[in-house]
Structures are given as C-alpha cells and as structure tokens.
N, C-alpha and C positions, 0 to 999 in steps of 0.2 A: 353476489359479487355485484357491484353497478359498474357498468360500462359508459363512458361519454366520451366524445372528444373535446377538449379545449376551445374555444370558440372566441371570446371577446376580451378585449383588453379590460374591460369593466369587471369581468369577473377575476382577471390577477389582481387587480385594484384592491378590490374587496377582501379577497384571501390575505394582500399583504396589509390591509389595515386591521385584520383580524389578528395575524400574527403578533404585529408590534403591540397590541393592546395584551395579549398574551403574554407576550415577554415581560411587559412592565411590572405585569401583576406578581410575577414571579422575581423578578430583580432587586428587589429591595432588602433582602437578608445577604447579599455577598459580600465575603470578608477575604481578608489577604492578611499573608504572611510574609516571612523570610524564605526563600527558596532552598535555604540550606539547613532549615530545621529539619529535626531526626524524623519525627511522624508529620505524615500530612495525610488529611481526609480532604476527600472530593467528593461533590455530587454537581448533577448535571441534570438539565432538562433540554431535549431540543426536538422541535416541530419541524417535520420538513413537507409542504405539498409537493406531489410527483403528478405532471399531467399524463404521465404516459410508463405507469410502473412496469410494465412487460416489455417494453422497447419493441413495439410492434408499430408498422405503418400505416394499417387501418383499423378502426374500432377501439381507440385508444383507451385504457382504465385507468382513471387518477384514482389517488389516495392519499391519505394525509398520515404521516407515519410519526409516533411519538418515540423517543427514547428517552430512557431513565436510565442515570448510571450512577455508582456510588461504588467510592473505591478508597484504597489506603495505600501510602507508600512509606516504608522503613529504609533509611537512607543511614547508615551506622557505620561509623570507621572505628576498628580497635588495633591499634598500633600498625603494624603494615597489612592489615585487613580491612577489606571493606566488602559490607553487606547492603544489598540494593534488592528490594523485594517491592515489586507493584503487582496488587489484585485488585480485581475491580469485577463487579456487577452490573450486566446490562439487560436491560429488559426491551424487547422492541413491540411495539403493539401497533397494530394497521386498523385502521377506522373502518374499511369497508372488505379489504382482505384480510379477516382475521387468520386463516388457515395459514398464513405467512408469519403470524405471531411466532417469537421463540424468545428464549433467555440463556445467558450463558456467564460462567465465571471465567472469566480471563486473566491469565498472569505472566508475568516474568521477573524472575528471578535472578541474582546475580552475586557470586562470591569472587570479587576482585582479591585473588589470594597474592602471595608474595613471601616466598621462603627468604630471599636475600633481595636487595635492591638490584641486582642484576638477574635474578630469576623469578619472573613472575607471571601470571596466567588468569584466567576467568573459566568458571564452572556456571554454566547456566543453563536455565530449564525456560520453557514458555509454552503456553498454550493459548492459542488464538481461535474462537468461532464465528465463523460470519455466514450470512446467505449467499449462496452463488446467484451472482447478480444474471439479469434474465438477457443481458445482451450478447451472452455466449449460449447460458444454458436455456431453452428454448421451449422447453416444458412449461407450462402454466400450474405448477404444482413446486411444494417448498423443496429445498435441496440445500441442506446445511454442510459446509465444509469446515472440519475441524483441522486444524494443525499444531503438530506437537513438535518440539523442537527441542533436544538436548546437545550440550556441546560442551567439549572440553579443549581449551587453549592454552599452549604455554609461550612464553617468548624469554630468550635467553641474550642478554644485551650486556656484556661485562662493561664496555666502554660507552656507552648509551650513545655510540654513533652508529654501528650496524646489530644488527637482531637478526638471530633465527628462530623461527616460528615452526610449531607443530602441534596438532590436536587431532581431534575426530568430534565428526557432528552425525547425528542420528535423527531422523526425520520421519514423523507418521502422519499422512493425509489421509484424511478420511471424508467420503462422500454419504450423506444419508440417502440419497440416490444414486442410482446407477447414471455414469456422466463419463463415457468413455471417452469422450474430446480432451478432457482433462481428467483423467483418471484418479482414481485413490491409489495411493502406494506406499511402501516403506523403502528406506535407503538408509545405507552407512557412509559416509564418506570420509578419507583420509585426507586431511589437510596439514599443507607444508608450503613454506616458502621463506624469504628472506627480507629485510626493510635497512634502508641508509636513512641515515638522518644526516642532513646537510645542517654544515654550519651556522647558514640563515635561518633556518626553522623550517624549510620546506622538507619533503621526505620521498622515497621512492620504494615501491614494494612491488615485489615479486609473490604471487599465492597461487597455489595449486589445489587443485579440490579433484581426488579418484573415487567417485560414486559407485555404488554396486546397489541397483534398487530393485524390489519385486513389486508387482503389480497385485492389488489383492481381486483379481478376475481369473477366469480360466482363460486358456488359448482359445481363440476363434479364427479357425480355418478361413472360415469367408471372409469376415471385414480385415485379417490380419490385425487382429488386438492380440499384444503377446502379453507375457508374465512376466518378463525381467528385462533387466535393460543395465549397460553400464557407463560411465557417461566421465568424462575427463573434461575440464574447465582450466584454462590457464590464462591469469590476469597480470599487467602490469598496472599499477596505481600511482599516480603523481599527485600530490598536495602541495599546492604552493603557499608559502606562508602567507597568512593572512594579512594585510595591512588595515590601516584605519579606512582606507577607501575600499578595497576589492578583497576579493576571494576566488581560487580558482581550485575545482578539484577535476579529475580525469581518470577514465579508467580505459583502457585496450584489451578485449580478451578474445580466446578461442574456445569456442565450445563443440564438443563432438559426443555423440549418441551412435550406442550402436544397440541393438535388441537381440535378445538371446536366439531367437527363432526366425524373425520374419526381417531379413537383412534387408527387402526392398525400403525400409521405414529406415535405416541407418542415416544419420546427416551429420552433417559439420557447417559452422557458421561462426563468421566474425560478429563480436558486440562490443558494446561499450558507449562512454557518455563524456562530455564535458559540460561542465557547470561554472558559470562565472557570475558572481555578485559584484556589483559596482554602486558606490553610495554618488550620486549623482550630487546631490547638495544635502546640506544638512537633515533634510526633512525628505527626500526622495533615494529610494535606493531601488536599483532595477538589476534583475536575474534573468539568464538566459541559459536554458539548458536543451542540448542536443543530446539524444539519446538513440541507439539502435538495440534492441532487446530481443530475446528469441525465446519461445516456450512451445511445450508439447500441445498440440491441439492436432489429436488423431481421429480422421474422419475418412471416407473413400476419396476425398479430395485433398486430403492435405494429413501432415504428419506434425508438422508444426508452423508454427507463425510467425513471421517477421515483422517487426515495428519499428519505423523510421519516424521520431517525432521530434516536433521543436516548438519551448515552450518559453513564451516571453512573460515576463511578470512586473508590475509597479506597485511599490509600496510608497503610500504619501502619507506622513505623519503630521495631519495638519494642525493639530496641537497637544499638549500633554492629554488632552481626553479625548481626543478621536482621532483613529488612526483609517485608512481606506485601502483596500489592495483592487488591482485589477490584473486577471491572468488571461491569458488565449494559448489555446494549443492548436498545432496540426499534424495530422499523423496520415501515415499509409500504412497500411497492413497487408501485407501478402501472406497467401497461405501456400506454402510449399510442399513439394514432395507427396503429390497423390500417388495412389496405391492402386486406383483404378482409372485405365486409359480413358474410357469412355465419360469420367466423370467430368464435368465442368470445371475450368478452375475458377478460384475467389480472389478478391483484392477489395479491400475497404477503404474508403476516405475518411478520417475521422477529423473534425473539428468542435471546439467549444469553445466559451469564452464564459468567465466567472468574475464577480465582485463580490465583496463584502465589506461592511463598515463597521466600525466596533466604536462605540461610544460609553465613555467612563466619566457622567456628569461628578459624582463625587466618589471617594477611596472604596465605598460600600456600595455603590450600586454599577452595574454593568449591561451592556445589552450586545448583541452582535446580530448581524443580519445580513445575510449569504444568499446569492441566486448563482445558478448555472442554466447556460443555454447549450443545448449540444446536439450533434446530428451525425447519422452515420450514412454514406453513402456507398451502397454494396452493389458488386457486381451482380450478385443475385437480390432479387426484389424482395423474397422474404426477408432478408438480414437489413433491409433498410429501416430506420426510425429517425425520430426526433423529438427531443423531450425537454421541458422545463424543470427547475426545481428550485423552491423556494423554502430556506432554511431559517429560524430562528434557534439560538441556545443561550442557555444560561449556567452560569457554573459556580456553585458556591464552594469556596476553599478554607479549610480549618487545619493550620500547621502549627505543631508545637515542639 
C-alpha cells in the first residue's frame, strides 16, 4: 500500500491531463437510442483519483479507482401490466489498495401490476452491494455492505382522487466485517397510508411504516449492543404539480425506535426535507435542498446521528453539446443519545463543493469530467479529514 500526502497543484494538473486523455480514448464508441426502447444495454468505464482514500487527517493514502459496469434493462408493457428489470455487473479495481477490489451483481426488478384500473400495485426486489466508506468505518480493511429489499405494495383508487395504500417491505442488510456502529440486520415493515390528488395535479400523501428488526449479533451487556428493535415512522409528503419553471417536493416525518433490551438507547426524532427546483432562464436551472435525516450510529458516545444539511445546485446548458453543473453542500451532524456518561460528545461540520462538465461534440462521442472537494471538521481530531476526488466516466448505450 503506498501512502503519501497530496502536495502540489502541478500534480493535480498532471492527473487531470491524464484522465482527459484516457476519456477520449474510450469515448469514440458511444451510441444512443430512444429511452422508450424495450431492451437497453449499457457499459461504462470511470476512473477516479482520490487523494485521501481512507479519510484520515494525516498520512493520507491516494489511489486511482477504475470502475467497469455492464448492464441490461428490460421495460415491457403487457396490457395493464408493466415489467421493469435492471441488472448490472460492476467491477471495482484499486491501483494501489488492491485488497479493496470487489465485484458485484446488482439488480432492481419491478412488476407494476394492475387487476383493474382502480386496483394497482408493485411487486419489487432489489440487491445492491457497495463498499462501506471510510468516513464512518475507520478500520483500514475492506467491509462490503449488501442490501436486499423485497416489497409488495397495493393502491386502491376508485375515483382517482383519493387512494388507500398498503404493503409489506422486507430488508436484509449485511456487512462482510463487524461494524456495530451501523450494524447488519433483518427487518419486516408493514406499510400503510392514504393519498389525495388535487385537481391541480398536486398530491398529499400520509404513510406509516411499522418495522420489526433483528440484528445479526448477540447481546453485548458491556457495550449495550442489542439484538432487536421496533421502529415506527410516520410521514406526510406533499408534491406540488410541476410547472414549466418550478418543482417542489417536501416531507415531514417522525421516527421512533425502541430496542428490545437496552431501553437507554431508545430515541425519537423529527425528520423531513424540502426540495425546490427553479428554471431561472432557458439555460440555467437552480435547485435547493434542505434536509434533516436520522440514522443509527451505535457507539459509547451515540445511538444515532442527526444530520441537518443545505444543498444548492446550479445547472447551465451552455449549448446543445455542453452542460455544466456546480453543487455546494453544508451539513451539521450531531451524534445523539450517548450511553456512557463519561464518553465525550461528538459533532461534525461537513462541507463540500463539486463541479462537472459534460461535452458531446457529436452524437456518438461524449465525455464527463467531475471533481469534488470535501472536508469534515469534527469535535474529535481522529475524525477530521479533507479530500479531493477527480473522476472521468464514459458510457456506451445500445437500446433496441
């Protein structure tokens, strides 16, 4: 494993020049077809230069990650039924940290069923395999997180004004290494609610999710790691009918979790978001996202983390061939509900800025270049880091 700290602007420039040359060498074969085609094949190659792979403060390790993807998508309608199946093979290769190499077959398949125009629903299954990032998983070893989700959802809407919703969701999340802060588990949820469609095209939805989960780990009396939980989430979603210039979606929800044995870890919290897109001119689009989210993070100093974030994005269609985007994000992450009184509290301030440019000089030639600069200022020195990531990607599509 090679380890060094990013030091000079010239080094970044040389990497940039290398990746631009690399991208052009792959881009010549790009082809495109109608998005509504029944069968779609795609391949892509992306390369990323990461100057702080393990998200540490000192002794940073840089690496180059190449990702190869090949996939196929089927989208077919039979009378009132629609089948959508998307499967892809992904291969991750690290130039220096080869112990992190892995491949995955990910899929997302849905049957959008309909017994009558008033009684419809979805039967779906999905699998996703990713590397647990080193922002939270602090051991310098590979830890693969595999998420399987199976869901049945039905919606009854006799007049297309109001709807009743019911369903069941099964989740199975596994880590290849022990990671108690974000542990592996299996859960079954009962989902139910109602939706009202306004004449304007906007809609208001109430949903409830009652989850029963089991951790794949034994009870730990010393660390207060439980083996089960129940969770109730209630949410109200509002979607304003999109206009030619704006689009608004929002959610407000309440999440509560109770543990089977160690009630000291029980918590409840309000969550939600507001997302607004606005077309400023014929070529410039702005978006703003204000979000509060909560997720388990079980340590001696916390049971869950609460993130308040603000994201601002700008997209500029420079021409029919060139588009540019710029995104900035600020976030505060607080770690709540500590279970050891002597444990120090922790809070993080996170900020990032990213930019990308896509160029399509001709229909069959394309290039995307993106870069992100991110940092985390944590109350604990151990969790501070800065990093830069420079990525190029090329995609080949064939749709028939």
